[in-house]
N, C-alpha and C positions, 0 to 999 in steps of 0.2 A: 378506562376510558374505550369511547370507540377505534376502531381501526378501520381507516378510509380504502375505497377501492382504487388500485392508480391507475391512471391513464398514461397514453404519452403523449409530451409534447413536441409537439410539433407548427414550424411557421409561425409560433407565437398560440398558439389555439391548446387547449390542454384535451384531449380525447380518443376517444375508443381505437382497436383497433382495425382497419376497414372491413375488414373481415367477422366481423365481432368477437373473434376467437381469447379467449383467457385463462391466464394460467393458476389455480391456487396459491396460497401463500401461509404458510404456517408459523407455530409460536411454540419455538423450539423447547420450550420451557414444561408443553403439554401434548406437542402432535399435532394441536386442535389448529383445521383450517381457517384464518382470521380473517379472509380477503381477498380478491381476486387483484391481477396486473393484467392489464391490457398486452397481447402477444401480436408483437408486429409483424406484417409481411410484408417481402418485396417492395411494395408498391409504396410501403405508408414508408421505406425506408430511402426510394428514391425520392419521395415529397422531402425527407427529411434531408438529403442531400441538394437539392433546386432550392432548398426554403436557404440552406446554411451558405448558400453562392450568394443567395444575395445578400443576408448575413455579415459576411466575409464582405461584401464591397462595401458595405454601409461602415465595419466597426473601422476595418485598416485606416478609413480616413478620419477618425478620432484622433485626436494630436493622444499621446501617452500622457502628457498630464490630464486630460479626460478622460480618458481610460480610468486612469488612477482614481481620479473623484468618483466616477461608477462601484471601482471594485471597492473601497473603499465605505460605498452605502450600503453595499453588500453583506460584508463584513460585520458589520454595526446589526444589520436586519438579526444576521447569523446571531450575535447573542441577544437581542430584543425574542427572539424567537427559541433558544434554548430546553425552556419548558416544554414546549409544543413540538418540538422536534426530539428530544433524549425518552421519551418513552416512546415513543415509535421505535426505535435502534432498541429499542430493550425488546420490544414485545416482534418484531421478527426475526433481530440476532441472538439474544439470549444473554448482551452484556448484561453488569450492575447496570441501574442508572450513572452512578456516580458517573462509572469509565462514559456511560453515553453523552453526559453532559464533558466530560472532556474533550470528550469528543467534534461534539461540537466548537466546542472554545477553541479547540488546536484546527478546526476549519476556518473558522474567523478568522487566527491569527496567523494563517500561511496566504490568507485572502490578503489580508494587508500587506503583510510581508513584499507579495506580488505588483501590490498593489502603488507599492513606492519604487519596484523594479520597472514600471512602467515606462516611467520620467529617465529612465537611466540607460534603452537599448542605445549606446554610444556606437555610433561607428567610428572615422580616424583619419586623415587628412596623409598622402603618399606622398613624400618628394618625390618631385615629377622629374621627368627628362629635361624638359625646357619651359624655358624662362613664361610660354604663351600657355600653358598646359596645367590644369589643375585636375589633379586625381584624388579618389575618393572610395573608401568602402565603409557601407552602409548596412544594417542592418535591419530586413523586411523579414515581416512573416511568409510562414508556409503559403499558409491556405486553409485549406480545411481539415478538420483533427478529430480522427474518432479516438475518444477514450473510452476502453473497455476492463473494466472493473471489477475486482470482487465483493464477495460477500461480508471481507471478516472488518474493516470502515466503511460500509455505508457510505457515511457524509465524507471522511474525511480522505478516501482513497478519490472518490469523485474528486473534489477539492484540489486537492494536487494537480491532475487533469486540468479543470474549469479556471481556475486562477491563472497559471499559467502562460493557456496558449490565449485567455483575453486581454493578460500583460501584453502578450508578444502583439495583440493585432490580428491573434487568429480568431477563425469561428470553430465550435466545437460541435459533434451528434456524439452523445455518452449515452453508452450501451452500463449499467448496472446491471449487477444478477440479481433475478429473479428472485430471490430469496428475501431481497432486502426493499425492498421499489418503496413506499412509502415515505421514507426516512431523503432516501435518495430523492423523491420529486419535492418533499419540501425543503430539500437544500438548494433543490436548483430553483425552486419559486421566491428566494431567498434574491438571487440573481438577476431574473427576470422583473422580481420588483423594484429594484434599482435602479432601472433605468436602461436596459441593454435593445439595441437595436431586433426589432424580432430575426429570428434564424442567428443572430450570433450565437447563440444555446440552447440544443435538445436534448430532450432525453428521448431513448425507445430501450423497449423490454423483449426479450421473446425467446427462441430458439439462438442457442449460445452461436454454435459453428455456423450457422445460416447466417446471421446478422455479420457474424466480422467475416467472412468468408464475401458478403454482399460487399460490405463498407469497404475492404482492403482493395478488392478490385476496382470496387469506381472510378473511373479516372480521373474526379474530380476533387475524390480524397488523395489528400499531401501527406499526409504524417497518421502512423499509429503510435498511441502510446498504451499498453496496456501491462495489468498486472496481474499476476496468476501462477501457475504450474510451470514448473521447467518445457513437462510435458506438450502444451497447450502452447506454449512460446515459441517451441521449439517451429512449431507445426502454419504456428499463424510470421514469424519471422522468414521462415519461405515462403509463403503465399507471398507476402511485402516485397518479397529481395523479386519476384517476375514481376513484379509489376514495378517495382524501383523505388518502392517508397520510403521516404524517410521513418525511423522505427524506435522504442522508447523501451526496452523492454525490463523490469523490474520482475525476475523472478523467484524462485523457490529456496530455501535458505535451510542450513544446518547449524548455527551458528553454536562455534565452540568458545568455550570461557576456561581460561587456563589461570589457576589458581594458586601461586607458592606460596610458601610456607610462612616467608616473612611477612605477605598481606596484613591488612587489616581485613582478621577472616569477619567478626562481627557484623563490617560493612560488606564486604565482600558476599553475602550468605543472604544479607537482611536485601541491597541490591539486587543479587542474579534472582532470588524468590520472586521477589515483585515482578520485575521483568518474565519471567517465564509463567508465570501465571495471568498473570494480564491476560484479558481479553479467552482465558480460560487456555492460553500457551496459543491462541489463531493468530501468531502473527508471525510475519517471512524472517523477524531481525527477532523474534526469543532466542534466548539463551537457551542448547540444549545438549550438548556434548560440554561436560563442568569436570575438566581435566584437571585433577589436584595433586599437589603433591603429598607424597605418603604420609609425609610426618604430618601435617593439615586433615589425612581423606576425611577421620575419625569426627572431629568437628565438623565439619564441612554436611560431613550424611549426616550428623543430629538437628545439623543446625533447619538443614533443609527438612527432612522430616517434622521436627517440630512446626517447621514455616505451613508444609501442606496442610497436617492434619492440624492449625488455627483455622485453614478457609473457611468459610459459610460457603456449603454448594446450595444453590436452592434458585430460585425464580427471580431475575432481575428485579422485578419487580416490590420484592420483599426488601423494608430498608436494612434487616439481619443480612443481606446476602451479598459477599463477596466475593465469588463466581459465578459466575449464568453455566447454564447449558453449553452445549457443542450445538454447532449450527443443524445439523442436519444427522439423520441418520448416518451414512456414511462415515462422517467420522468416528462416532460409536465402535461400529463395526471394523472398522481399518486399525484405531486404536489397542483395541481389543486383540486383535492378530498381533498388532504386534509384539505386542509385551508380553501375552504369549510364546512367542517365538523364540524373544530377549531370556525369558526364565527358563522356557527348553531347552536352551542352551548354556546355561547355567548362569544365569545373571538373577541375581537376588533383587526381591521385589519388597523392596524396607515399606513400603508403604502406598494405599493408593487400588487403581485399578474400576472395573467396571462399575459404576454403583449398582444395579441391580433393579432399579427405576425403570417399569415399562412405562412411565406416563412423561416422558418426554428425553430428550438428548443427554442425560449428565455422564460423565466418567470425573471421578474420585481423582485430584489433583495426586500426581503417582511418583514417585521416587524411584528408580532404579539401581543398582549399586553394581560395581562389577560386572559391566557387560563386555562380553566378548564381539572382537571386532568383525567376524563373519553375523552376529546378529543382523536379523535386516533392521530393526531400529538404529545399526550402530553409521548402518548408508541409505536410510530411506526418509525423507524431512517428514517427525509424524504430523507437527502444526496440532498439536493441542497438549494438555495439562502434562508430561511426562517428558524427568527429569534424566537424566543419566548423569550419575560420577564415579565416574573412574581414577586410577591412581597414577601419577608419574615418580620416577624419580632423579632425571636430570630432564632440566629444560627443555635442549634439544628435541627428548623423545615428543613432550607434550609439541613444540612445534610442526616436530614433520605430521600429528597425530592430527594437528589439527588443518594444515594442508592437505591432506591425506583424500578428502573426498572434490569431486570436482565442482560444487556448490560452494560461491565466492561473496556470500552478498554483507554478512559482520560479522563479526570476533570480538572477544572481549581479551582480559587479560588486570591482572591482579596482581601487585607487589610492592614490595617500598626501597625496594634493590635496584638501583639508575642502573646496573647493567640488565635484568633482568628486562625492567622496561624496556630497554634500548634492542635487548634481542630479540622481544616479541615486536618493536615496533618495527625493527627490519625483517625478519622473518616470517611472520605472521602474510598469508594472502591474500587480501577479501578488498572489497571495494570501501568496506567502513570498517575501521577498526577504535574502538574505545579501550580507554587502559583507566583504573581506578574511578570509574564513572561509567554511566552512560550517559554519552554525549551526542546519539544518533538520533535523527529525523526534525530537529527544529529547522523550522523555514530556511535558515541562511544555511544552510550546510549543504554540501551535495548527497545524495541519494543514490545508491546505484550498487552494481554487485557487478563482478567476472567473471568470466570459463561462463558453468552453467546457472548459473545466477541472471546472466540478462547482460546488458550492456545500455550507456546512456544516466542519465540522470533525473528524478525527478524533484530534485530540491535545492537551493543557491544559484547562483549567477547561470552554474551550470543549465538549469534546465530550462531557462526561457532562452536558452541560444540553441536546445534542440529542438524548437518550433520556430528558428524562423535561419534564415540564412544568409550570408554575405552576398552583397554587388558590388561589383567593380565599377566605378563609372568616370569617365578619363576624359574631359573635356574639351578641347585647343579655343581658345578666343578667337572672335570672327573682327578684324581690323573693324574700324570705323567706317 
């Protein structure tokens, strides 16, 4: 299929950058340039903020009921257009078409759920200290939101910010990764076509540091929602703090998965392997450190190796492919370095490693066994299809290892023992914990981390509250 060149959406118009400058977009399966994306200037950003101000003034006056109608329409348009948008994701990000379709359908589900929540931004009446006083607390939209999203889920991550902001009554300027512009533009178009007021939603691309610094510092932008690395998140949080801006930070992870010997090992292996190698491991909640009780260690290693070697690596547009390439050459180099370091320190490479393919950014599904805690991959997020399988003898050892790193986004556990389940439930420190299944990431549940994995939520009713403030109003009645 043809891949379109992508422009900016500012004040309801799709257009190029004011400078005319563009950036190349590459297909990670081939490394070839497939199109371009407009590179916004500071003048373009100022126009976007001004338009977002007008959009907010109009959108905030739309009732929650009517906001829900428009958002539901957008969700249906996403479903109607799934076969048009999904190949764009595959071309620019690499994941197989099946996963790309699933991402669009997930985006539609998120939009539907927050459409309903737009009708439920309840306040409360507060008992007053006088019979002639009415006191109430009401939720109000913060204003203009800047949403900054990565390349791993170009539609899904963008919609997590778009749907929440719009449901809350905010306007939003979304900046999506320059590697994945066309699918984000097609996703945004569904919201525009659903009937949003001009300026309520805008899309920009360009130099990430310039855009984030410009938008965070702009006095009219009131909330920052960022998904990305911990290192960048620290910088943006500091900048937001200088300007007293509300911010939501969904940052890096290094998810532990504790597997006890009494667990349903077949289910644990199937679930964890599917989660590990989905999207080529390029997910912040991907299980990375498998901590397996000694008696079950051999079975889990054998099962994971079999699952990894059954994966069909290739171009995501090919029907037989079950795992696509990494997003860019930087990821291949980073993973290669981490695996080589682990092996040099005594880890066993059970299967996988660099693909050796010079015509794309491929990396084989990889399993490392008995990795020393000093290895870099035990301390740095790999963000790729590499699973670490280490062993433990006592559950408290596994819980201590799970909590060792400052990353605390997601964690998993498998056991049939009520005592072990309770020990993990109470002992593992993370923003999200799922035991005996993967229950994370649904629209209705909180999604966020603690410590170096950030703060704030992108799911559930908690996400809506991130983009609203509580306004207290007390009125004494005037005698007639």
